[in-house]
VEXTOR-810084 format. One record per atom (N, C-alpha, C, O): x, y, z. Coordinates in steps of 0.02 Angstrom, whole numbers, plus 50000, padded with zeros to 5 digits. Layout:
N
XYZ;...
This chain:
270
548405501652967;548285498252904;548455502852846;548295508752847;548785500052796;548955504052737;548315506152701;547785503152709;548375511452660;547815513852620;547585508352573;547975505952531;546955506152579;546725500352541;546655501752467;546735497152427;546505507852448;546475509452376;547165508552344;547215505852289;547685510752379;548365509852353;548565502552352;548895500252306;548365498952405;548505491752408;548175488252348;548485484152315;547545489952335;547185486752280;547515488352213;547565484052170;547725494452204;548065496352142;548695492252132;548835489952077;549075491252186;549685487152183;549505479952166;549845476852125;548975477352197;548755470452184;548565469452111;548745464452080;548185474052084;547985473552014;548585473651968;548615469951919;549075477851985;549675478451943;550075471951943;550275469651890;550195469052002;550605462952002;550215456951974;550505452451944;549555456951983;549145451651952;549175452151876;549215447151841;549165458351851;549215459451779;549885457151752;549925453951699;550415458751788;551085456551767;551125448851766;551395445951719;550865445751819;550875438451822;550455435451766;550635430351736;549895438651751;549475436351696;549835436551630;549775431951589;550205441951618;550595442451556;551095436751550;551205433951496;551405434951606;551905429651607;551585422951588;551845419351546;551035421251620;550755414551608;550435414051538;550435408751508;550165419651514;549895419551446;550455418551395;550385414551349;551005422251403;551565421751356;551875414851358;552055412151306;551945412051418;552255405451423;551835400151389;552095395651356;551175400651395;550745395751362;550745396751286;550755391951248;550725403051266;550695404551194;551335402251159;551315400351100;551895402451194;552535400751163;552745393551179;553315391651166;552285389651205;552405382551220;552995381451266;553395376851256;553055385751317;553595385151365;553385381851430;553765381651478;552785379151431;552505376351493;552745369151502;552675364951458;553015367751562;553195360951580;552785358751640;552555362851679;552675352151646;552235349451697;552615345351749;553115342151733;552365345651811;552615341351864;552025339751909;551475342251899;552135335451960;551595333552004;551825333652076;552315330452094;551465337452118;551605337552190;551305331352222;550725329752210;551715327852264;551505321652295;551255316552243;550885311952259;551475317452181;551285312852129;550565313452105;550335309352066;550205318452129;549485319052115;549315325852086;548985326252034;549525331252119;549285337952103;549735341252050;550335342052060;549425343051994;549805346051939;550075352851958;549715356951988;550695354151941;551005360751947;551425361851885;551745357251860;551425367951859;551825369651800;552365374651818;552345377751871;552845375351773;553355380451783;553055387451780;553345392251806;552475388151748;552125394651748;551865396451817;551905402251836;551605391451854;551405392651924;551995395451964;551915400352000;552565392351956;553155394451994;553395401351973;553595405352016;553375402851908;553595409351884;553135414951909;553365420251930;552475413651906;552005418751930;552055419652005;552015425352029;552135414252041;552225414652114;552825418952131;552785423352174;553385417752097;554005421552111;553905428952095;554115433252134;553595430452039;553485437452021;553085441052075;553255446552095;552545437952097;552095441152146;552435441752214;552425447152244;552735436352237;553045436552304;553655441152305;553765444552355;554045441352252;554605446052250;554365453252254;554675457252289;553835454852220;553565461752222;553315463452292;553415469052316;552995458752326;552755460052394;553345460852441;553355465452483;553845456552436;554435457252479;554775463952469;555025466952517;554785466452407;555115472852393;554725478752422;555015483252451;554065478652414;553655484352434;553385483852506;553235488952537;553315477752532;553045476752599;553465471552635;553215466052649;554085473152651;554565468152676;554365465152743;554615459752760;553945468352782;553775465852848;553135461652848;552935458952900;552805461052790;552185457352786;552315449852778;552845447752756;551815445852797;551845438652789;551535436552722;551125440152693;551725430752698;551465428152635;551255420852643;551625416752669;550645419452622;550405412552615;550295411552540;549845414452511;550715407352509;550695406352437;550705398952422;551085395152453;550295396852375;550215389752361;550885386352345;551005380752367;551305389652306;551925386352284;552515387652330;552905383052343;552595393752355;553205395452392;553135395152467;553635394252502;552525395852494;552425395252567;551705393252581;551295397452598;551565386752574;550865384552582;550675382552653;550145379652663;551095384152703;550975381852771;550565387052810;550825392052834;549915385752815;549465390352852;549665390852925;549565396052956;549945385552953;550125385553024;550715390153039;550835391853097;551075392152987;551645396452998;551455403753009;551875407853028;550825405352997;550605412352999;550435414553071;550225410453112;550535420853083;550355423853147;549775428753134;549845433353094;549225427753168;548655432353159;548735438153207;548415438653260;549185442653187;549365448453227;549245454653186;548845454753140;549615459953203;549545466153164;549905465753097;549805470053054;550315460653088;550685459953025;550225457452970;549945451952977;550125461252916;549685459052862;549925452552829;550515451052828;549445448952801;549585442652766;549335443252694;548765445352682;549755441452647;549565441052576;549445433852559;549875429552570;548865432352531;548675425452515;548635424852439;548245428252407;549055420452411;549185420552339;549075413652308;549345408652333;548695413552255;548675407752210;548915410152142;548545413752108;549515408452122;549795411252059;549415408851997;549375412551948;549145402751999;548695400451946;548155396151979;548295390552000;547565398851984;547005394852008;546665391951946;546425395551903;546665385251942;546435381951881;547025379551840;547035380251779;547525376651874;548125374451839;547975369051787;548265369151733;547515364451803;547335359251754;547025362451692;547175360551636;546575367351703;546295371151646;546845374351606;546865373951544;547305377651641;547855381151608;548265376351565;548425377851507;548435370551593;548855365751557;548505362751497;548825360351450;547835362851498;547445360151442;547165365451396;546715364151356;547435371451401;547255377051357;546515379151363;546215381251315;546245378351423;545585381251438;545685388451461;546245390451478;545145392351461;545195399451479;544985400951551;545065406551574;544715395951587;544485397151655;545075396551703;545175391451736;545475401951705;546115402151741;546165408951775;545965414051746;546445409151835;546485415651870;547105416151914;547365411151939;547325422351923;547805424151976;547385426952033;546975431452022;547485424452093;547085426452151;547535429252206;548015425952226;547385435252229;547785438552282;547305441752332;546865445552314;547395440052396;547005443052450;547475446352500;548025443852512;547255451852529;547635455552579;547245455152645;546675457452650;547565452252696;547225450552759;547555454152817;548175454152823;547155457252859;547415460652919;547015458252980;546395458652981;547375455753030;547055453353091;546515448153076;545985448253108;546645443853029;546195438453013;545605440352969;545185436052954;545565446652948;545015448952906;545275450852837;545775454552831;544935448452785;545135450052717;544925457152701;544345458952708;545405461352681;545285468452672;545255470652599;544885475252582;545615467252556;545615468952485;545765462652446;546095458052470;545505462452383;545555456252345;545555457652271;545235462252246;545935453352235;545945453552162;545935446452136;546315442152160;545515445052087;545515438852049;545525440851976;545055443951951;546055438951941;546165441251872;546195435351824;546615430951832;545765435351774;545785430451720;546115433651660;545785437551625;546745432251647;547095435751592;546865433451522;546975436951473;546555427751518;546335425251453;545675428351431;545515428451372;545295430851479;544665434351463;544695441751480;544195445351472;545275444051504;545365451151522;544845453451573;544555458851566;544725449251624;544245450851676;544595451651743;544915446951767;544545457651772;544835459051837;544265459951888;543915464951887;544185455051932;543725455651987;544105458552047;544675456652060;543795463152083;544145466152139;543645468352192;543045468952178;543895469552252;543465471852307;543885474952362;544465473252371;543575479552397;543845482352459;543305481452513;542715482752500;543515479452571;543035478052625;542595484152639;542845489652651;541945483052639;541435488052653;541415493652602;541115498952614;541725492552543;541695497652491;541445495052424;541375498852377;541315488452420;541025485752359;541485481252320;542065480252337;541195478452266;541555473952222;541455476152150;540945479152133;541955474552108;541945477052040;542195471751991;542595467352010;541965472151930;542265468651873;542495473951824;542085477751797;543145474251812;543435479451768;543175486351786;542975490251743;543195487751852;543015494351880;542265495951879;542075501551896;541845491251858;541125492351859;540825488451918;540995482551927;540385491551958;540105488152016;539715481851996;539395481651943;539755476752038;539405470552024;538985468552085;539135470452141;538445464652071;538015461852123;537855454552106;537845452652047;537745450652157;537545443752147;536835443452119;536485448452116;536625437452099;535975436652068;535415437652118;535525437652179;534815438552092;534215439252134;533795432952132;533195433152147;534095427352114;533735421052109;533455419052177;533805419252228;532815417252179;532485415352242;532265408152244;532115405452298;532225404852186;531975397952184;532555393252169;532905393952119;532655388452213;533215383852205;533165379852141;533675378152111;532555378252120;532485374252058;532645378251995;532635375551940;532785384752003;533015388951947;533755390551952;534025394151910;534095388052002;534775390152018;535305385851984;535215379851976;535845389051964;536435385651937;536965385651993;537165390952017;537175379752013;537625378852069;538295376252045;538315371752003;538835379052070;539505376652052;539825372852110;539685374252169;540255368252093;540655364752143;541295362352109;541415363752051;541695358652146;542305355852119;542495349652159;542155347952208;543025346352139;543245340252171;543995340452182;544355343552143;544245337252235;544965337352250;545355332952202;545065328652168;546005333952201;546435329552161;546395322352185;546325317752146;546445321552250;546415314852279;545705313352303;545485316052354;545355309252266;544655307752282;544575300852314;544025298552326;545135297552329;545105290652351;544735289752417;544415284652428;544785294652461;544465294052527;543785297552531;543435296952582;543585301152479;543005305552485;542475304552431;541955307852432;542595300052384;542175299852325;541445298552341;541005301852313;541305293852385;540605292452402;540255298552431;539685300152413;540615302152476;540315308052506;540215313552454;539685316752452;540705314652411;540655319752359;540065318452313;539685323052296;539985312252291;539455310652244;538765310752277;538275312652246;538735308752341;538095309052377;537865316252384;537285317852375;538345320652402;538175327752409;537955330652342;537465334352339;538325329052289;538145331552223;537455329152202;537055332952175;537315322852215;536655320052198;536095323852233;535595325552201;536175325352297;535655328952334;535555336052309;534995338452306;536105339352291;536045346152264;535725346052196;535275350052182;535935341452153;535675341152085;534935339452084;534575341352038;534705335752133;533985334252138;533565340552147;532985340752126;533865345752177;533475351552197;533585357652153;533145362052151;534145358152118;534305364152080;534175363152005;534005357751983;534265368551967;534165368051894;534735364251861;534625360051817;535355365551883;535925362051854;536545363651895;536555368151937;537075359851881;537705360451916;538265361651866;538255358951811;538745365851884;539335367151843;539965365251882;540005366051943;540455362751845;541105361251873;541615364351825;541815361151776;541835370551840;542205374451791;542965374251802;543345376151756;543195371951860;543915370651867;544325376151899;544935375551903;544015381551922;544375386851959;543915389352015;543425392752002;544095387652076;543685389752133;543635397352137;543105400152150;544205400752126;544205408052131;543705411152082;543335415752100;543695408552021;543235411251971;542515408951983;542045412751971;542425402852008;541745400652027;541445405652076;540865407752068;541825407452126;541575412052178;541445418952148;540935422152164;541895421352106;541785427852073;541175427652027;540835432652020;541045421951997;540455421351954;539815421551996;539295423851972;539835419152058;539275420152104;539195427552118;538635430152118;539745430952129;539725438252141;539405442052083;539065446952093;539525439552023;539295443051963;538595440751941;538285444051900;538355435251968;537705432651949;537725427751891;537195425651867;538315425851869;538365420551818;538195413751848;537985409151813;538305413151913;538105407251952;537705409752012;537765415452032;537305405252040;536895407152098;537185404752164;537015407552217;537625399852163;537925397352225;538525393052208;538615390752151;538935391952259;539535387852253;539665384452320;539575387552372;539865378152318;540075374652379;540675370152363;540735367452308;541115369352412;541705365152403;542155365952464;542095370752501;542605361152474;543165361952520;543795362852479;543945358752436;544165368252493;544755369952454;545315372052501;545295370452561;545815375452475;546355378352515;546245385952520;545895388752478;546535389252570;546405396352579;546565400652519;546205405452504;547105398952483;547295403052425;546805402352367;546775406652323;546405396952367;545905396152314;545315400852323;545005402852274;545155402552385;544525405852399;544555412652433;544055416252434;545125414452462;545155420452504;544945426752467;544525430552491;545225427852408;545055433852370;544335433652346;543975438552352;544125427952320;543435427352296;542935428352351;542405431352340;543095426052412;542645426752469;542455434152479;541865435752484;542955438552482;542815445652493;542425448552434;541965452452444;542605446652373;542265449252314;541535447352315;541095451552301;541385441052330;540695438852333;540315442352390;539745444452381;540635442852447;540305446052504;540145453352489;539595455652506;540605456852459;540485463852442;539985464752386;539715470152376;539865459352348;539355459552295;538675457352320;538205456852281;538615456152385;537965454652414;537825447452428;537285445752453;538285442952411;538175435852424;538285434352498;538635437952533;537965428952522;538105426452589;538685421552585;538685417052542;539165422352629;539765418252629;539835414852697;539865418152748;539865408152696;539925404552759;540105397252746;540475395752699;539835392852788;540035385852786;539415381552797;538985383152838;539365375952760;538805371552772;538935366952831;538465363952858;539555366352851;539735363452916;540175368652951;540715370252926;539955371253007;540305376853038;540995374553063;541065368953088;541495378853057;542155377253082;542175377053158;541725379653191;542685374153185;542795374053257;542765381153284;543005385853252;542485381953343;542405388653372;543065392253385;543065398253397;543625388553383;544275391853393;544505395453330;544985399353334;544185394353273;544375397753211;544115404853214;543505406053216;544565409653214;544375416753220;544585420853160;544545426953161;544795417553106;545015421153047;544595419052987;544215414252990;544675422752932;544275421552872;544635417352820;544455417252761;545155413852841;545515409552794;545325402252801;545625397952768;544835400752842;544565393952845;544245392452777;543865396452751;544395386552750;544195385352680;543865378652669;543795376452612;543655375352723;543305368952716;542555369952719;542305374252756;542195366052680;541455366152681;541175373052666;540695375252698;541475376352617;541245383052598;540555382752566;540385378152529;540155387852581;539525389052546;539465396452533;539455400452579;539415398252470;539345405252449;538765405552401;538755402052350;538265409652418;537645409452380;537285416152381;537385420252426;536865417152330;536415422852333;535975421952395;535785416352410;535815427352431;535525426652498;534905422252504;534835418552552;534455422652455;533835418952461;533925411352457;533485407652479;534495409052432;534615401952424;535055398952478;535095392852485;535375403152517;535895400852563;535635395752614;535935390352621;535105397352648;534875392952702;534645386152676;534795381052707;534285386152621;534035379752595;534615375452570;534615369352580;535105378452538;535695374652516;536095372052575;536355366452574;536165376052626;536525373852686;536185367752716;536525362952736;535535367752719;535165362052746;535275355852704;535395350452731;535235356552638;535335350852593;536025347952602;536105341852606;536535352252604;537225349952610;537375346752677;537735341752681;537105349552730;537195346652797;536875339752801;537165335052829;536265339252774;535905332852778;536195327552732;536035321652738;536625329752686;536945324952639;537575321852668;537905317952634;537745323552731;538345320552761;538235313152774;537735311252805;538695309052752;538655301852763;538925300152832;538935294252851;
């Protein structure tokens, strides 16, 4: 395995470069919109940031694999071998980005043998760099971070999100939300899964649940875990899943709240 400190430094650098690109494109009104499958918003900024990041990885780590939302989103194409995998979301929170909100992030995770080893989530609009190295801690702008110490669910702020296509899931999503909202202090829907998870790591939120794609959550997962949060699933994945890129039914919470939230979410299944 490559030196993880050097890997993380490289990740922060390319995330920063990508952040500069998307900030400049929005500031200069160069952003154009399109829709994948007629539903999911994608901008030319997503594509530009994806290209910048993947080109840099190809140049410096030509033998590594890449899972990227825009240029290679096929999880089945990956081999969980000795070859490292880079998991990239060039803009997490594209709808926020297109509407000039600030809850936007570049997310990059470095995975070896199915285990996330290093991670960066960068919000260029707030100049916040979340990062982590496995078993060495998590940081915000180089300062160590820890999740909240909240112990009472009725005092907790919980985050979640919803998919682009809600036609087949709306009843289930709303039933689950109803059950959580009955028990917690309040719910937030901020529009970037990567930042939601990092906010749990920092204690701005107490928990997060949702089903997403691997590039939405891989980097945040390690950051939250290294900040002391419990990271798992309210419905356990099939026992054949042996890697940390499973991204359905995620539950990430401060430790004292994890079990009770898992029970609520499991019992909310229709």
